[in-house]
LOVOZA-250651 format. One line per 2 residues: number of its first residue (from 1); their letters; for each residue x, y, z of C-alpha. Coordinates in nm, 4 decimals. Each point is the difference from the previous one (the first is absolute). Example, Ala and Ser with C-alpha at 12.3 -4.5 7.8 and 13.67 -1.06 7.14 Angstrom:
# LOVOZA-250651
1> as> 1.2300/-0.4500/0.7800; 0.1370/0.3440/-0.0660
***
This chain:
# LOVOZA-250651
1> mn> -0.2110/-2.7814/-1.9527; 0.3058/0.1351/-0.1874
3> kp> -0.0686/0.2142/-0.3042; 0.2371/-0.0168/-0.2971
5> qt> 0.2441/0.2896/0.0144; -0.1040/0.1080/-0.3482
7> el> -0.3200/0.1204/0.1669; -0.0219/0.2818/0.2495
9> ph> -0.0510/-0.1612/0.3403; -0.2855/0.0372/0.2457
11> wd> 0.0773/-0.0273/0.3687; -0.0781/-0.3115/0.1980
13> mh> -0.1935/0.0471/0.3250; -0.0591/-0.3706/0.0648
15> tv> 0.2975/-0.0026/0.2350; -0.2061/0.2133/0.2398
17> fp> -0.3420/-0.1669/-0.0241; -0.1298/-0.2622/-0.2468
19> sl> -0.2641/0.2441/-0.1231; -0.2123/0.2937/0.1015
21> ds> -0.2839/-0.2426/0.0783; 0.2146/-0.2480/0.1894
23> ae> -0.0644/-0.1133/0.3552; 0.3546/0.1105/0.0863
25> fa> -0.0692/0.3612/-0.0970; -0.3340/-0.0007/0.1807
27> qa> 0.1680/-0.1351/0.3135; 0.2787/0.2586/-0.0152
29> fk> -0.2573/0.2777/-0.0393; -0.1964/-0.1345/0.2946
31> eg> 0.3135/-0.0236/0.2143; 0.0940/0.3573/-0.0893
33> ia> -0.3356/0.1281/0.1239; 0.0265/-0.2071/0.3176
35> di> 0.3490/0.1327/0.0701; -0.1185/0.3595/-0.0441
37> ea> -0.2783/-0.0620/0.2486; 0.2419/-0.1607/0.2446
39> lt> 0.2467/0.2883/-0.0253; -0.2837/0.2511/0.0422
41> af> -0.1004/-0.1798/0.3207; 0.3624/0.0187/0.1171
43> fd> 0.0079/0.3755/-0.0680; -0.3252/0.0462/0.1917
45> eh> 0.1179/-0.2110/0.2931; 0.3222/0.1956/0.0408
47> gi> -0.1268/0.3468/-0.0846; 0.2071/0.0458/-0.3165
49> ml> -0.1244/0.3451/-0.1010; 0.0600/0.3679/0.0643
51> re> 0.0265/0.0636/0.3738; -0.0029/0.3258/0.1897
53> tp> 0.2531/-0.1533/0.2421; 0.2359/-0.2383/-0.1830
55> pe> 0.1246/-0.2978/0.2009; 0.3462/-0.0100/0.1517
57> id> 0.2533/-0.2348/-0.1571; 0.0036/-0.3076/0.2222
59> ad> 0.0137/-0.3749/-0.0509; -0.3743/-0.0291/-0.0627
61> vi> -0.0041/0.2795/-0.2591; 0.3032/-0.1475/-0.1752
63> av> -0.1663/-0.3425/-0.0134; -0.3197/0.1489/-0.1462
65> fe> 0.1984/0.2041/-0.2520; 0.2058/-0.2963/-0.1201
67> qm> -0.3017/-0.2269/-0.0376; -0.1947/0.2744/-0.1792
69> lt> 0.2785/0.0729/-0.2476; 0.0773/-0.3657/-0.0669
71> rf> -0.3647/-0.0801/-0.0693; -0.0477/0.3115/-0.2149
73> na> 0.3039/-0.0916/-0.2121; -0.1338/-0.3519/-0.0518
75> lg> -0.3457/0.1287/-0.0905; 0.1409/0.2570/-0.2438
77> tq> 0.1981/-0.2665/-0.1857; -0.3002/-0.2346/-0.0074
79> lh> -0.2420/0.2591/-0.1397; 0.2558/0.1386/-0.2442
81> ll> 0.0210/-0.3406/-0.1655; -0.3779/-0.0149/-0.0394
83> qv> -0.0108/0.3498/-0.1446; 0.2770/-0.0542/-0.2553
85> yl> -0.1523/-0.3335/-0.0986; -0.3345/0.1650/-0.0774
87> ls> 0.1637/0.2960/-0.1722; 0.1900/-0.2431/-0.2229
89> fv> -0.3325/-0.0848/-0.1674; -0.1410/0.3519/-0.0097
91> vv> 0.3030/0.1807/-0.1466; 0.0179/-0.2350/-0.2984
93> ds> -0.3781/-0.0130/-0.0499; -0.2063/0.2790/0.1540
95> rh> -0.3145/-0.1839/-0.1180; 0.0704/-0.2968/0.2291
97> aa> -0.3201/0.0275/0.2024; 0.0811/-0.2691/0.2563
99> aq> 0.3387/0.1497/0.0848; -0.1472/0.3501/0.0149
101> ar> -0.2664/-0.1213/0.2428; 0.2481/-0.1742/0.2268
103> ls> 0.2370/0.2958/-0.0109; -0.2838/0.2289/0.1022
105> al> -0.0795/-0.2332/0.2896; 0.3652/0.0034/0.1063
107> qq> 0.0104/0.3790/-0.0139; -0.2908/0.0077/0.2421
109> vl> 0.2048/-0.2173/0.2343; 0.3138/0.2110/-0.0428
111> vq> -0.1881/0.2995/0.1375; 0.0120/-0.1702/0.3386
113> vs> 0.3762/-0.0505/-0.0335; 0.0482/0.3651/-0.0860
115> ml> -0.1957/0.0928/0.3117; 0.2193/-0.2313/0.2088
117> qt> 0.3112/0.1621/-0.1446; -0.1328/0.3451/0.0894
119> rm> -0.0672/-0.1179/0.3553; 0.3481/-0.1493/0.0209
121> ta> 0.1570/0.3246/-0.1269; -0.1938/0.2050/0.2557
123> wv> 0.0985/-0.2310/0.2881; 0.3653/-0.0340/-0.0996
125> gg> 0.0259/0.3724/-0.0720; -0.0826/0.0753/0.3615
127> ld> 0.2663/-0.2282/0.1473; 0.3520/0.0916/0.1049
129> id> 0.1510/-0.1391/-0.3197; 0.3621/0.0279/0.1040
131> al> -0.0703/-0.1931/0.3193; -0.1958/-0.2626/-0.1934
133> it> 0.2782/-0.0453/-0.2572; 0.2561/-0.0371/0.2777
135> as> -0.2091/-0.2603/0.1840; -0.1253/-0.2117/-0.2921
137> dv> 0.1918/-0.1755/-0.2788; -0.3209/-0.0099/-0.2066
139> aa> -0.0362/0.3758/0.0369; 0.3672/0.0574/-0.0818
141> ah> -0.0418/-0.1983/-0.3240; -0.2884/0.2309/-0.0949
143> af> 0.1484/0.3240/0.1349; -0.0410/0.2038/-0.3187
145> al> -0.3673/-0.0949/-0.0431; -0.0695/0.0705/0.3675
147> rk> 0.1541/0.3458/-0.0173; -0.2072/0.0675/-0.3093
149> sv> -0.3057/-0.1045/0.1995; 0.0705/0.2784/0.2490
151> vq> -0.0199/0.2549/-0.2815; -0.3053/-0.1665/-0.1533
153> ah> -0.1758/-0.0048/0.3362; 0.0174/0.3785/0.0115
155> hl> -0.1777/0.0075/-0.3377; -0.2935/-0.2197/0.0948
157> mt> -0.3561/0.1179/0.0359; -0.2102/-0.1259/0.2867
159> pa> -0.0469/-0.3797/0.0105; -0.3632/0.0351/-0.1103
161> ee> 0.0960/0.2263/-0.2919; 0.2811/-0.2330/-0.1092
163> al> -0.2336/-0.2987/0.0124; -0.2632/0.1820/-0.2051
165> at> 0.2557/0.1233/-0.2540; 0.1298/-0.3544/-0.0455
167> rl> -0.3487/-0.1417/-0.0531; -0.0930/0.2746/-0.2454
169> ql> 0.3078/-0.0586/-0.2143; -0.1598/-0.3105/-0.1504
171> tg> -0.2756/0.2152/-0.1480; 0.2355/0.2944/-0.0456
173> gv> 0.3608/-0.0105/-0.1137; 0.0265/-0.3772/-0.0385
175> aw> -0.3184/-0.0090/-0.2083; 0.1204/0.2807/-0.2266
177> vk> 0.3330/-0.1731/-0.0554; -0.1803/-0.3213/-0.0869
179> ly> -0.2243/0.1869/-0.2438; 0.3007/0.1551/-0.1686
181> nd> 0.1889/-0.3284/-0.0315; -0.2976/-0.2001/-0.1273
183> fs> -0.1354/0.2696/-0.2277; 0.3301/0.1020/-0.1594
185> sq> 0.1151/-0.3605/-0.0563; -0.3142/-0.0790/-0.2017
187> in> 0.0276/0.2851/-0.2508; 0.0257/-0.1401/-0.3533
189> in> 0.0757/0.2074/-0.3081; -0.0873/-0.0577/-0.3635
191> le> 0.3175/0.0810/-0.1909; 0.1192/-0.0544/-0.3549
193> vt> 0.3426/-0.1622/0.0025; 0.1828/-0.0806/-0.3259
195> ge> -0.3236/0.0396/-0.1935; -0.2009/-0.2261/0.2283
197> sk> -0.2582/0.1171/0.2524; 0.0529/-0.1582/0.3426
199> ml> -0.1617/0.0272/0.3418; 0.2927/0.0323/0.2389
201> pm> 0.0271/0.0386/0.3786; 0.1457/0.3273/0.1242
203> ta> 0.3261/-0.1724/0.0989; 0.0523/-0.1210/-0.3584
205> vr> -0.0794/0.3433/-0.1450; 0.2475/0.1661/0.2344
207> nl> 0.2648/-0.2557/-0.0972; -0.0254/0.1318/-0.3572
209> af> 0.1933/0.3025/0.1265; 0.3058/-0.2233/-0.0599
211> ds> -0.0908/-0.0648/-0.3665; 0.2583/0.0984/-0.2605
213> hr> -0.2604/0.1638/-0.2279; -0.0884/0.3547/0.0964
215> et> -0.3436/-0.0148/-0.1560; -0.0828/-0.3037/0.2169
217> rk> 0.1268/0.1721/0.3135; -0.1970/0.3138/-0.0784
219> aa> -0.3189/-0.1932/-0.0760; 0.0330/-0.1942/0.3263
221> ye> 0.0680/0.3215/0.1937; -0.3027/0.1742/-0.1460
223> ae> -0.2225/-0.3026/0.0580; 0.1287/-0.0295/0.3572
225> la> -0.0709/0.3673/0.0759; -0.3485/-0.0312/-0.1484
227> aw> -0.0686/-0.3071/0.2148; 0.1190/0.1694/0.3193
229> ea> -0.2117/0.3030/-0.0830; -0.3067/-0.2190/-0.0517
231> ha> 0.0573/-0.1670/0.3386; 0.1310/0.3027/0.1891
233> vp> -0.3008/0.0789/0.2200; 0.0088/-0.3074/0.2302
235> ia> 0.3806/0.0028/0.0091; 0.0047/0.3681/0.0980
237> aa> -0.2603/-0.0783/0.2658; 0.2341/-0.2666/0.1380
239> ln> 0.2939/0.2416/0.0018; -0.1997/0.2767/0.1691
241> sv> -0.1328/-0.2396/0.2615; 0.3329/-0.1636/0.0856
243> kg> 0.1804/0.3332/0.0303; -0.2879/0.1635/0.1830
245> el> -0.0142/-0.2789/0.2557; 0.3722/0.0226/0.0635
247> lt> -0.0107/0.3782/0.0431; -0.2785/-0.0354/0.2562
249> ls> 0.1676/-0.2770/0.1980; 0.3459/0.1617/-0.0119
251> ah> -0.1368/0.3233/0.1413; -0.1942/-0.1741/0.2759
253> rg> 0.3102/-0.2000/0.0939; 0.2091/0.3139/0.0304
255> wd> 0.2240/-0.0369/-0.3044; 0.0879/0.3323/-0.1639
257> sp> -0.0517/-0.1549/-0.3435; -0.0283/-0.3366/-0.1762
259> ld> 0.3610/0.0509/-0.1086; 0.1181/0.0067/0.3613
261> la> -0.1803/-0.3282/0.0583; 0.1573/-0.1474/-0.3159
263> lf> 0.3494/0.1056/0.1101; -0.0529/-0.1598/0.3412
265> nn> -0.1234/-0.3231/-0.1573; 0.2960/-0.0035/-0.2394
267> hi> 0.2593/0.0416/0.2779; 0.1458/0.3249/-0.1363
269> dr> -0.0314/0.3671/0.0969; -0.0698/0.3223/-0.1896
271> at> 0.3710/0.0856/-0.0195; 0.0693/-0.3253/-0.1865
273> ld> -0.2889/0.0577/-0.2406; 0.1049/0.3594/-0.0697
275> am> 0.3614/-0.1001/-0.0619; -0.1041/-0.2731/-0.2438
277> lg> -0.2649/0.1980/-0.1887; 0.2271/0.3022/-0.0187
279> aa> 0.2776/-0.2058/-0.1569; -0.2523/-0.1555/-0.2401
281> re> -0.1233/0.3395/-0.1188; 0.3581/0.1090/-0.0612
283> ff> 0.0299/-0.3077/-0.2214; -0.3055/0.0693/-0.2181
285> pe> 0.2047/0.1670/-0.2795; 0.1980/-0.3228/-0.0384
287> lr> -0.3159/-0.2090/-0.0326; -0.1401/0.2443/-0.2529
289> ry> 0.3303/-0.0319/-0.1882; -0.0632/-0.3743/-0.0150
291> lr> -0.3496/0.0626/-0.1401; 0.1392/0.2288/-0.2694
293> sk> 0.2634/-0.2592/-0.0860; -0.2702/-0.2665/-0.0284
295> aq> -0.1985/0.2283/-0.2304; 0.3137/0.0306/-0.2128
297> al> 0.0326/-0.3791/-0.0108; -0.3630/-0.0297/-0.1140
299> kl> 0.0480/0.2850/-0.2493; -0.2687/0.2096/0.1683
301> pv> 0.0105/0.3724/0.0810; -0.1380/-0.0707/0.3483
303> la> -0.1450/-0.3028/0.1781; -0.3699/-0.0363/0.0687
305> wy> -0.1206/-0.1911/0.3050; -0.0615/-0.3077/-0.2166
307> dl> 0.3675/0.0020/-0.1029; 0.1355/-0.0350/0.3541
309> fa> 0.0240/-0.3795/-0.0204; 0.0675/-0.0295/-0.3724
311> pv> 0.2956/-0.2233/-0.0894; 0.2897/0.2032/-0.1375
313> ts> 0.1346/-0.2839/-0.2094; -0.1244/-0.3134/-0.1685
315> ge> 0.3142/-0.1764/0.1144; -0.1288/-0.0873/0.3459
317> qp> 0.0270/-0.3597/0.1124; -0.3598/-0.1302/0.0261
319> wa> 0.0458/-0.1477/0.3526; -0.2632/-0.2731/-0.0142
321> fp> -0.0917/-0.1267/0.3445; 0.2277/-0.3112/-0.0066
323> ea> 0.2973/0.2150/-0.1018; -0.0802/0.2524/0.2724
325> ra> -0.0132/-0.2829/0.2537; 0.3366/-0.1396/-0.1076
327> fi> 0.1681/0.3400/0.0016; -0.1314/0.0948/0.3441
329> le> 0.1080/-0.3306/0.1519; 0.3480/0.0302/-0.1464
331> kf> 0.0581/0.3606/0.1068; -0.1542/-0.0402/0.3441
333> gg> 0.2409/-0.2907/0.0450; 0.2859/0.2388/-0.0691
335> ys> -0.1052/0.1981/0.3052; -0.0731/-0.2864/0.2405
337> he> -0.1177/-0.3599/0.0119; -0.2815/0.0998/0.2378
339> lq> -0.1440/0.2545/-0.2411; 0.0172/-0.2445/-0.2891
341> ql> -0.1713/-0.2754/0.1976; -0.2795/0.2342/0.1012
343> ar> -0.0638/0.0879/-0.3648; 0.0147/-0.3659/-0.1016
345> ra> -0.2653/-0.0852/0.2589; -0.2211/0.2798/-0.1287
347> fd> 0.0166/-0.1321/-0.3567; -0.0116/-0.3724/0.0801
349> eq> -0.2725/0.0165/0.2653; -0.2220/0.2309/-0.2051
351> wi> 0.0039/0.3080/0.2178; -0.0441/0.2220/-0.3072
353> da> -0.3146/0.0970/-0.1919; 0.1285/0.1645/-0.3168
355> ep> -0.2756/-0.0115/-0.2639; -0.1962/0.3226/-0.0693
357> rs> -0.3737/-0.0709/-0.0252; -0.3393/0.1614/0.0448
359> gk> -0.0973/0.0569/0.3620; 0.3603/-0.0151/0.1169
361> rg> 0.1497/0.2926/0.1843; 0.2584/0.1982/-0.1973
363> ga> 0.3608/0.0573/0.0959; 0.2082/-0.2303/0.2164
365> fc> 0.0489/-0.0743/0.3681; 0.1412/-0.2558/0.2409
367> aw> -0.1957/-0.1137/0.3062; 0.1441/-0.1877/0.2941
369> lq> -0.2018/-0.3171/0.0521; 0.1490/-0.1998/0.2886
371> gg> 0.3449/-0.0800/0.1354; 0.2468/0.0788/-0.2763
373> es> -0.2618/-0.0486/-0.2725; -0.1466/0.2754/-0.2204
375> ri> -0.2275/0.0453/-0.3009; 0.0824/0.2280/-0.2936
377> la> -0.2517/0.1609/-0.2325; 0.1251/0.1281/-0.3360
379> ny> -0.1460/0.0864/-0.3383; 0.3008/-0.1270/-0.1906
381> qp> 0.1139/0.1555/-0.3265; 0.2823/-0.1718/-0.1949
383> sy> 0.2412/0.2906/0.0368; 0.2950/0.1020/0.2129
385> gg> -0.2456/0.2011/0.2106; -0.2078/-0.3119/0.0616
387> ma> 0.3087/-0.1923/0.1087; 0.1161/0.2856/0.2237
389> tl> -0.3428/0.0182/0.1644; 0.0207/-0.3716/0.0810
391> ah> 0.3417/0.0548/0.1572; -0.1410/0.2933/0.1965
393> el> -0.2876/-0.2028/0.1437; 0.2302/-0.2926/0.0762
395> gh> 0.2045/0.2484/0.2008; -0.3092/0.0584/0.2148
397> ay> -0.0297/-0.3763/0.0425; 0.3634/-0.0156/0.1140
399> hn> -0.0731/0.2749/0.2501; -0.2915/-0.2093/0.1285
401> lm> 0.2335/-0.2976/0.0324; 0.2434/0.2035/0.2094
403> rq> -0.2866/0.0887/0.2355; -0.1387/-0.3516/0.0337
405> nc> 0.1111/-0.0244/0.3645; -0.1495/0.3348/0.0929
407> ty> -0.3276/0.0217/0.1894; -0.3050/0.1475/-0.1684
409> iq> 0.0631/0.3387/0.1638; 0.3748/-0.0029/-0.0674
411> rq> -0.0484/-0.0567/-0.3726; -0.2245/0.3048/-0.0556
413> tp> 0.2345/0.1826/-0.2389; -0.0836/0.3476/-0.1316
415> mt> -0.0071/0.0603/-0.3746; 0.3160/0.2123/0.0192
417> la> 0.2020/-0.3061/0.1020; -0.2174/-0.2601/-0.1736
419> et> 0.1444/0.1061/-0.3380; 0.3616/-0.0581/0.1040
421> as> 0.0474/-0.3659/-0.1013; -0.2199/0.0286/-0.3085
423> tf> 0.1941/0.2912/-0.1480; 0.3301/-0.1667/0.0933
425> ce> -0.0962/-0.3173/-0.1889; -0.1149/0.2013/-0.2978
427> ti> 0.3409/0.1710/-0.0041; 0.1754/-0.3385/0.0028
429> vr> -0.1723/-0.1174/-0.3191; 0.0328/0.3406/-0.1657
431> ea> 0.3767/0.0148/0.0480; 0.0328/-0.3602/-0.1174
433> al> -0.2118/0.0636/-0.3088; 0.2019/0.3085/-0.0903
435> aq> 0.3302/-0.1838/0.0407; -0.0822/-0.2573/-0.2704
437> at> -0.2009/0.2187/-0.2369; 0.0873/0.1456/-0.3387
439> pl> -0.0196/0.3813/-0.0319; -0.3498/-0.0330/-0.1458
441> eq> -0.1094/-0.2258/0.2847; 0.1673/0.2304/0.2535
443> ls> -0.2107/0.2859/-0.1298; -0.3142/-0.2074/0.0446
445> il> 0.0968/-0.1063/0.3537; 0.0959/0.3508/0.1061
447> ea> -0.3254/0.1235/-0.1448; -0.2041/-0.2463/0.2050
449> sl> 0.1971/0.0884/0.3124; -0.0351/0.3735/-0.0576
451> qd> -0.3721/-0.0422/-0.0677; -0.0277/-0.1445/0.3483
453> tl> 0.2221/0.2697/0.1495; -0.2052/0.2693/-0.1679
455> qi> -0.3128/-0.1433/0.1617; 0.1581/-0.0272/0.3430
457> il> 0.1739/0.3383/0.0118; -0.1920/0.2371/-0.2252
459> di> -0.3445/-0.1540/-0.0314; -0.0097/-0.0911/0.3706
461> ts> 0.0593/0.3686/0.0769; -0.2947/0.0906/-0.2224
463> rf> -0.2166/-0.2526/0.1840; 0.1149/0.1329/0.3376
465> qf> -0.0786/0.3542/-0.1114; -0.3379/-0.1140/-0.1316
467> es> -0.0959/-0.1866/0.3160; 0.1047/0.2961/0.2152
469> av> -0.2243/0.2277/-0.2084; -0.2933/-0.2441/0.0201
471> fe> 0.0233/-0.0119/0.3787; 0.0205/0.3781/0.0221
473> qr> -0.3039/0.0616/-0.2212; -0.1986/-0.2941/0.1402
475> ka> -0.0016/0.1772/0.3375; -0.2588/0.2400/-0.1413
477> re> -0.2134/-0.2271/-0.2207; -0.0138/-0.2914/-0.2412
479> ls> 0.1808/0.0360/-0.3306; -0.1583/-0.0737/-0.3368
481> pd> 0.1749/-0.2333/-0.2456; 0.0971/0.3016/-0.2116
483> ev> 0.1524/0.1738/0.3017; 0.1974/-0.3097/0.0934
485> ca> 0.1249/-0.0256/-0.3588; 0.1057/0.3649/0.0059
487> lm> 0.2073/-0.0569/0.3147; 0.1659/-0.3015/-0.1597
489> ve> 0.0894/0.1872/-0.3191; 0.1345/0.2938/0.2003
491> aq> 0.2278/-0.2334/0.1953; 0.1202/-0.1705/-0.3196
493> rd> 0.0791/0.3306/-0.1695; 0.1924/0.1196/0.3040
495> ty> 0.2171/-0.3108/0.0131; 0.0386/-0.1182/-0.3600
497> gd> 0.0413/0.3572/-0.1270; 0.1315/0.0226/-0.3555
499> gl> 0.0830/-0.3702/0.0010; -0.3544/-0.0844/-0.1188
501> da> -0.2591/0.1498/-0.2305; -0.2149/0.1988/0.2451
503> ta> -0.3086/-0.0627/-0.2155; 0.0344/-0.3807/0.0166
505> lh> 0.0245/-0.0856/0.3710; -0.2072/-0.2480/0.2044
507> py> -0.2731/0.1737/0.2026; -0.1393/-0.3317/0.1290
509> mw> 0.3084/-0.1406/0.1724; -0.1953/0.0407/0.3234
511> av> -0.2384/-0.2662/-0.1311; 0.2830/-0.2270/-0.1174
513> kp> 0.1982/-0.0283/0.3229; -0.1647/-0.2180/0.2689
515> hy> 0.2332/0.1373/0.2681; -0.2004/0.3237/0.0273
517> yg> -0.2855/-0.2073/0.1378; 0.1583/-0.2614/0.2245
519> st> 0.2716/0.2125/0.1621; 0.1072/0.3567/0.0709
521> fy> 0.2983/0.1655/-0.1650; 0.1095/-0.3366/-0.1345
523> nf> 0.2179/0.1927/-0.2442; 0.3074/0.1374/0.1775
525> py> 0.0908/-0.3376/0.1596; 0.0767/-0.1353/-0.3482
527> mf> 0.2479/0.2804/-0.0603; 0.1553/-0.0591/0.3396
529> gq> 0.0247/-0.3716/-0.0734; 0.1762/0.0426/-0.3331
531> lf> 0.2499/0.2623/0.1126; 0.0708/-0.1725/0.3324
533> sl> 0.0551/-0.3280/-0.1847; 0.2337/0.1637/-0.2531
535> gl> 0.2048/0.1279/0.2909; 0.0169/-0.3521/0.1398
537> ya> 0.0942/-0.1456/-0.3387; 0.2922/0.2400/-0.0213
539> ry> 0.1228/-0.1321/0.3352; -0.0450/-0.3590/-0.1246
541> qe> 0.2278/0.0748/-0.2953; 0.2642/0.1362/0.2371
543> ap> 0.0111/-0.3108/0.2252; -0.2254/-0.2874/-0.1210
545> sa> 0.0859/-0.2640/0.2596; -0.0318/0.2258/0.3025
547> fr> -0.3198/0.1469/-0.1374; -0.2054/-0.3181/-0.0418
549> es> -0.0336/-0.1061/0.3623; -0.0666/0.3534/0.1230
551> yd> -0.2560/0.0476/-0.2761; -0.1988/-0.3098/0.0952
553> tl> -0.0005/0.1186/0.3601; -0.1249/0.3403/-0.1101
555> ls> -0.2871/-0.1606/-0.1921; -0.0982/-0.2024/0.3056
557> lt> -0.0181/0.3190/0.2094; -0.1994/0.2317/-0.2270
559> gm> -0.3063/-0.0196/0.2243; 0.2009/0.0481/0.3181
561> yd> 0.1841/0.3312/-0.0517; -0.0603/0.3284/-0.1777
563> aa> 0.1621/0.0780/-0.3344; 0.2603/0.2365/0.1428
565> tl> 0.1242/-0.2618/0.2481; 0.0262/-0.2716/-0.2653
567> gr> 0.1739/0.2404/-0.2368; 0.2679/0.0762/0.2561
569> rf> 0.0972/-0.3704/-0.0053; 0.1383/0.0662/-0.3497
571> gi> 0.1264/0.3525/0.0602; -0.3077/0.1564/-0.1611
573> dv> -0.1457/0.3282/0.1306; -0.3536/0.0254/-0.1391
575> ha> -0.0311/0.3572/0.1307; 0.2846/0.1195/-0.2235
577> pa> -0.0833/0.1173/-0.3546; 0.3497/-0.1177/-0.0949
579> fw> -0.1006/-0.3656/0.0378; -0.2972/0.0385/-0.2320
581> ra> 0.2072/0.1971/-0.2507; 0.2620/-0.2752/-0.0012
583> sl> -0.2639/-0.2606/-0.0872; -0.1391/0.2275/-0.2701
585> dl> 0.3517/0.0396/-0.1425; -0.0085/-0.3727/-0.0808
587> ir> -0.3141/0.0635/-0.2052; 0.1667/0.2974/-0.1709
589> md> 0.2708/-0.2379/-0.1214; -0.2705/-0.2185/-0.1579
591> id> -0.1516/0.3030/-0.1739; 0.3417/0.0985/-0.1328
593> rf> 0.0523/-0.3527/-0.1274; -0.3469/-0.0099/-0.1569
595> da> 0.0540/0.3359/-0.1707; 0.3386/-0.1092/-0.1368
597> lv> -0.1448/-0.3251/-0.1367; -0.2842/0.1854/-0.1734
599> ne> 0.2466/0.2298/-0.1722; 0.2388/-0.2835/-0.0847
601> lq> -0.2666/-0.2230/-0.1528; -0.1571/0.2840/-0.1952
603> eq> 0.3364/0.0911/-0.1469; 0.0315/-0.3584/-0.1238
605> t> -0.3330/0.0101/-0.1864
***
């Protein structure tokens, strides 16, 4: 089963089931359906639903509650494994008809689970939660989720409306997301590269943004924009439908806006968001200074969009996959044995699918599979950025390991806190790479790091601004592809400012990013994650030994407390602009260092 490390690995799913057509998978699927039916019967028997007169907390109610929660946790874990197993085929090959069919069948089944969860929320939300938590150890262990249920219960429609909305999602939002993912992953582009005409998948064309030749980057950019334009109508239909559905449901559930719902789901409040975004906007001139310095390094008057990921030097270490593996293992070992062993398992047991190919989803992610086991999707490029992305996703896997003893409900971590371990691990390898690099290599590493920072601080703000504008205008009517493009360009001009050529932006980033379709305001949690993690890394540098144990505990609790409470464990006040500014000051030091290296190296040539 092991692939030679000179090749980019594919993940191994045989540890879950022998095959998609195996008797073991069929049996597990059958058992999942049976367990849903059994839990539904339990809910019916005990009246788990919205009640005009909630029951008093007594021994019988506590017994019902504990059995309900225990069985729901077990069912959630069981069905999650089936879902990730099926997705493991679809995300690397959207044309896999058998996996698509079985995933569709599972999604039909998951509708029933969603309806059970809504019933559970309504029932729990009506109980005296404080009394329940006092009387039940199971409730006490899930106190945060139960208190959230009280809030969620006040934002539920009637049981009949919730049931109908859940059923309709399969032919509504879920269907539009599926269309986007399948359709966009199968776009191929005819492009001339180094004098040869090639038919390339969109992921490969977008990877040419990292090419050292500007004419190649520009040709890929122009071909990419033309392809998105040619396919814009169905993608815009998906965007309009997903956002329209959410606006309708948010209003009927009593949320003031989709943003308020996103903040609640991400365990932060408006004051935290305002403090963070305000500090980020103050920092824009520094990020634009970095862009101007990069233009200087590339000997350009101003950067175009297709120059954002251009290498600033030919002196970069190539970082082939085996070298990236060795470096990550060594540097993770410098932090802790546990982190190193987790990464070793991921490489040795083939948790990683790294090869870009047609039909495979772009980007990278890490999915919890079972226990302490994860699967990592990447589209690996032999560069520092490719290595850093691997370290980032392995950080997610470490986070999953720290939560392996959590119940299904306890491990539901919001995106704001889900980026903590990943960014921390990326910082570990970045600092290690810088420490052993020549000035030329330092410039390349800082450039890759600042590319990522630019995306997370400045570009994320543009995406947040764009999504806010889409929601506002979608209230009145659907938006045409041209109108969506105009909103995207407006947001990019407002954020990138004079750091980029305003005539060479990317109007179709709304078609590129899958997060617009599968989630709401996915953007600001990434900024939170990076800046929160930088604050933690600063505390690690101050007292490494004391930090490690507390940090692992924090990772195990990310689904059990809000961000402000977890931050206070490390003396962090997420409501204070000063905290965010302090994290941004660390990035300013990198920009200063980058700028100095550009000037130093140019003086030498």
